[in-house]
ChimeraX commands (.cxc) that place a marker at each C-alpha (Angstrom):
marker #1 position 0.00,-0.01,0.01 radius 0.5
marker #1 position 2.88,2.38,0.80 radius 0.5
marker #1 position 4.29,1.92,-2.69 radius 0.5
marker #1 position 0.93,2.80,-4.23 radius 0.5
marker #1 position 0.70,6.00,-2.17 radius 0.5
marker #1 position 4.25,7.01,-3.18 radius 0.5
marker #1 position 3.43,6.34,-6.83 radius 0.5
marker #1 position 0.26,8.46,-6.55 radius 0.5
marker #1 position 2.19,11.30,-4.94 radius 0.5
marker #1 position 4.81,11.07,-7.71 radius 0.5
marker #1 position 2.09,11.11,-10.36 radius 0.5
marker #1 position 0.47,14.11,-8.67 radius 0.5
marker #1 position 3.76,16.00,-8.72 radius 0.5
marker #1 position 4.29,15.22,-12.41 radius 0.5
marker #1 position 0.77,16.42,-13.25 radius 0.5
marker #1 position 1.29,19.55,-11.14 radius 0.5
marker #1 position 4.53,20.31,-13.00 radius 0.5
marker #1 position 2.82,19.74,-16.35 radius 0.5
marker #1 position -0.12,21.99,-15.44 radius 0.5
marker #1 position 2.15,24.73,-14.10 radius 0.5
marker #1 position 4.41,24.57,-17.16 radius 0.5
marker #1 position 1.40,25.39,-19.34 radius 0.5
marker #1 position 0.17,28.18,-17.11 radius 0.5
marker #1 position 0.98,31.87,-17.09 radius 0.5
marker #1 position 3.30,31.14,-14.16 radius 0.5
marker #1 position 5.26,28.38,-15.95 radius 0.5
marker #1 position 8.45,29.20,-14.02 radius 0.5
marker #1 position 6.88,27.86,-10.79 radius 0.5
marker #1 position 7.19,24.38,-12.37 radius 0.5
marker #1 position 10.91,24.66,-11.53 radius 0.5
marker #1 position 10.11,25.10,-7.83 radius 0.5
marker #1 position 7.87,22.07,-7.38 radius 0.5
marker #1 position 10.57,19.37,-7.66 radius 0.5
marker #1 position 12.63,21.24,-5.06 radius 0.5
marker #1 position 10.12,20.55,-2.31 radius 0.5
marker #1 position 12.29,18.84,0.32 radius 0.5
marker #1 position 10.55,15.46,0.19 radius 0.5
marker #1 position 13.72,13.38,0.23 radius 0.5
marker #1 position 15.44,15.80,2.61 radius 0.5
marker #1 position 12.59,15.35,5.07 radius 0.5
marker #1 position 12.94,11.59,4.86 radius 0.5
marker #1 position 16.75,11.69,5.19 radius 0.5
marker #1 position 16.68,14.14,8.09 radius 0.5
marker #1 position 13.98,12.18,9.89 radius 0.5
marker #1 position 15.89,8.91,9.56 radius 0.5
marker #1 position 19.23,10.41,10.62 radius 0.5
marker #1 position 17.57,12.35,13.44 radius 0.5
marker #1 position 15.73,9.32,14.79 radius 0.5
marker #1 position 18.48,6.72,14.33 radius 0.5
marker #1 position 21.60,8.77,15.14 radius 0.5
marker #1 position 22.58,11.65,17.38 radius 0.5
marker #1 position 21.53,15.27,17.05 radius 0.5
marker #1 position 25.15,16.04,16.16 radius 0.5
marker #1 position 24.91,13.58,13.25 radius 0.5
marker #1 position 21.72,15.35,12.14 radius 0.5
marker #1 position 23.48,18.72,12.36 radius 0.5
marker #1 position 26.33,17.36,10.21 radius 0.5
marker #1 position 23.80,16.05,7.71 radius 0.5
marker #1 position 22.09,19.45,7.58 radius 0.5
marker #1 position 25.42,21.25,7.00 radius 0.5
marker #1 position 26.29,18.82,4.21 radius 0.5
marker #1 position 22.82,19.38,2.77 radius 0.5
marker #1 position 23.54,23.11,2.62 radius 0.5
marker #1 position 26.73,22.41,0.65 radius 0.5
marker #1 position 24.79,19.99,-1.57 radius 0.5
marker #1 position 23.08,22.95,-3.18 radius 0.5
marker #1 position 26.34,23.61,-5.08 radius 0.5
marker #1 position 26.02,20.64,-7.49 radius 0.5
marker #1 position 22.44,21.73,-8.22 radius 0.5
marker #1 position 23.66,25.25,-8.99 radius 0.5
marker #1 position 26.30,23.74,-11.26 radius 0.5
marker #1 position 23.54,21.80,-13.02 radius 0.5
marker #1 position 21.39,24.91,-13.49 radius 0.5
marker #1 position 24.22,27.15,-14.66 radius 0.5
marker #1 position 25.54,24.57,-17.11 radius 0.5
marker #1 position 22.04,23.95,-18.48 radius 0.5
marker #1 position 21.43,27.68,-18.81 radius 0.5
marker #1 position 24.64,28.07,-20.82 radius 0.5
marker #1 position 24.31,24.88,-22.87 radius 0.5
marker #1 position 20.80,25.55,-24.18 radius 0.5
marker #1 position 22.28,28.36,-26.24 radius 0.5
marker #1 position 24.61,26.00,-28.11 radius 0.5
marker #1 position 23.13,22.50,-28.35 radius 0.5
marker #1 position 19.80,20.71,-28.57 radius 0.5
marker #1 position 17.74,20.35,-25.40 radius 0.5
marker #1 position 18.49,16.65,-24.82 radius 0.5
marker #1 position 22.24,17.20,-25.16 radius 0.5
marker #1 position 22.07,20.23,-22.86 radius 0.5
marker #1 position 20.17,18.23,-20.23 radius 0.5
marker #1 position 22.57,15.29,-20.48 radius 0.5
marker #1 position 25.56,17.62,-20.19 radius 0.5
marker #1 position 24.03,19.38,-17.20 radius 0.5
marker #1 position 23.45,16.04,-15.46 radius 0.5
marker #1 position 27.09,15.09,-16.07 radius 0.5
marker #1 position 28.09,18.45,-14.57 radius 0.5
marker #1 position 25.90,17.70,-11.54 radius 0.5
marker #1 position 27.55,14.30,-11.12 radius 0.5
marker #1 position 31.02,15.87,-11.30 radius 0.5
marker #1 position 30.00,18.59,-8.84 radius 0.5
marker #1 position 28.50,16.03,-6.43 radius 0.5
marker #1 position 31.62,13.84,-6.68 radius 0.5
marker #1 position 33.87,16.81,-5.98 radius 0.5
marker #1 position 31.71,17.86,-3.04 radius 0.5
marker #1 position 31.90,14.38,-1.51 radius 0.5
marker #1 position 35.67,14.23,-2.05 radius 0.5
marker #1 position 36.22,17.62,-0.44 radius 0.5
marker #1 position 33.83,16.84,2.41 radius 0.5
marker #1 position 35.61,13.57,3.16 radius 0.5
marker #1 position 39.00,15.32,3.02 radius 0.5
marker #1 position 38.06,18.03,5.50 radius 0.5
marker #1 position 35.36,16.33,7.61 radius 0.5
marker #1 position 35.98,12.62,7.15 radius 0.5
marker link #1:1,2 radius 0.2
marker link #1:2,3 radius 0.2
marker link #1:3,4 radius 0.2
marker link #1:4,5 radius 0.2
marker link #1:5,6 radius 0.2
marker link #1:6,7 radius 0.2
marker link #1:7,8 radius 0.2
marker link #1:8,9 radius 0.2
marker link #1:9,10 radius 0.2
marker link #1:10,11 radius 0.2
marker link #1:11,12 radius 0.2
marker link #1:12,13 radius 0.2
marker link #1:13,14 radius 0.2
marker link #1:14,15 radius 0.2
marker link #1:15,16 radius 0.2
marker link #1:16,17 radius 0.2
marker link #1:17,18 radius 0.2
marker link #1:18,19 radius 0.2
marker link #1:19,20 radius 0.2
marker link #1:20,21 radius 0.2
marker link #1:21,22 radius 0.2
marker link #1:22,23 radius 0.2
marker link #1:23,24 radius 0.2
marker link #1:24,25 radius 0.2
marker link #1:25,26 radius 0.2
marker link #1:26,27 radius 0.2
marker link #1:27,28 radius 0.2
marker link #1:28,29 radius 0.2
marker link #1:29,30 radius 0.2
marker link #1:30,31 radius 0.2
marker link #1:31,32 radius 0.2
marker link #1:32,33 radius 0.2
marker link #1:33,34 radius 0.2
marker link #1:34,35 radius 0.2
marker link #1:35,36 radius 0.2
marker link #1:36,37 radius 0.2
marker link #1:37,38 radius 0.2
marker link #1:38,39 radius 0.2
marker link #1:39,40 radius 0.2
marker link #1:40,41 radius 0.2
marker link #1:41,42 radius 0.2
marker link #1:42,43 radius 0.2
marker link #1:43,44 radius 0.2
marker link #1:44,45 radius 0.2
marker link #1:45,46 radius 0.2
marker link #1:46,47 radius 0.2
marker link #1:47,48 radius 0.2
marker link #1:48,49 radius 0.2
marker link #1:49,50 radius 0.2
marker link #1:50,51 radius 0.2
marker link #1:51,52 radius 0.2
marker link #1:52,53 radius 0.2
marker link #1:53,54 radius 0.2
marker link #1:54,55 radius 0.2
marker link #1:55,56 radius 0.2
marker link #1:56,57 radius 0.2
marker link #1:57,58 radius 0.2
marker link #1:58,59 radius 0.2
marker link #1:59,60 radius 0.2
marker link #1:60,61 radius 0.2
marker link #1:61,62 radius 0.2
marker link #1:62,63 radius 0.2
marker link #1:63,64 radius 0.2
marker link #1:64,65 radius 0.2
marker link #1:65,66 radius 0.2
marker link #1:66,67 radius 0.2
marker link #1:67,68 radius 0.2
marker link #1:68,69 radius 0.2
marker link #1:69,70 radius 0.2
marker link #1:70,71 radius 0.2
marker link #1:71,72 radius 0.2
marker link #1:72,73 radius 0.2
marker link #1:73,74 radius 0.2
marker link #1:74,75 radius 0.2
marker link #1:75,76 radius 0.2
marker link #1:76,77 radius 0.2
marker link #1:77,78 radius 0.2
marker link #1:78,79 radius 0.2
marker link #1:79,80 radius 0.2
marker link #1:80,81 radius 0.2
marker link #1:81,82 radius 0.2
marker link #1:82,83 radius 0.2
marker link #1:83,84 radius 0.2
marker link #1:84,85 radius 0.2
marker link #1:85,86 radius 0.2
marker link #1:86,87 radius 0.2
marker link #1:87,88 radius 0.2
marker link #1:88,89 radius 0.2
marker link #1:89,90 radius 0.2
marker link #1:90,91 radius 0.2
marker link #1:91,92 radius 0.2
marker link #1:92,93 radius 0.2
marker link #1:93,94 radius 0.2
marker link #1:94,95 radius 0.2
marker link #1:95,96 radius 0.2
marker link #1:96,97 radius 0.2
marker link #1:97,98 radius 0.2
marker link #1:98,99 radius 0.2
marker link #1:99,100 radius 0.2
marker link #1:100,101 radius 0.2
marker link #1:101,102 radius 0.2
marker link #1:102,103 radius 0.2
marker link #1:103,104 radius 0.2
marker link #1:104,105 radius 0.2
marker link #1:105,106 radius 0.2
marker link #1:106,107 radius 0.2
marker link #1:107,108 radius 0.2
marker link #1:108,109 radius 0.2
marker link #1:109,110 radius 0.2
marker link #1:110,111 radius 0.2
marker link #1:111,112 radius 0.2
view
């Protein structure tokens, strides 16, 4: 039953994004996927299974985790001027992966 509810929520979010993208306020469609669904789950699990200090560390890392997303957005913004949409999206995802990998490496070097 839990899987069905999660699938329905996911479908609702996709429909909401589609509806917003066709509306006068199409730009809000970019905000919807940033609702902290997975962050809530991660922070709840860490907070309930580990110490408050571990939760604080997770929150600080989460703040730094915005950087790979910014890298994704900036690279996509630049790439859409030069290549087709699919290629721009794929390139932006690769940039996100590189940014996330670098973040993890730096985090482990200084906090690990």
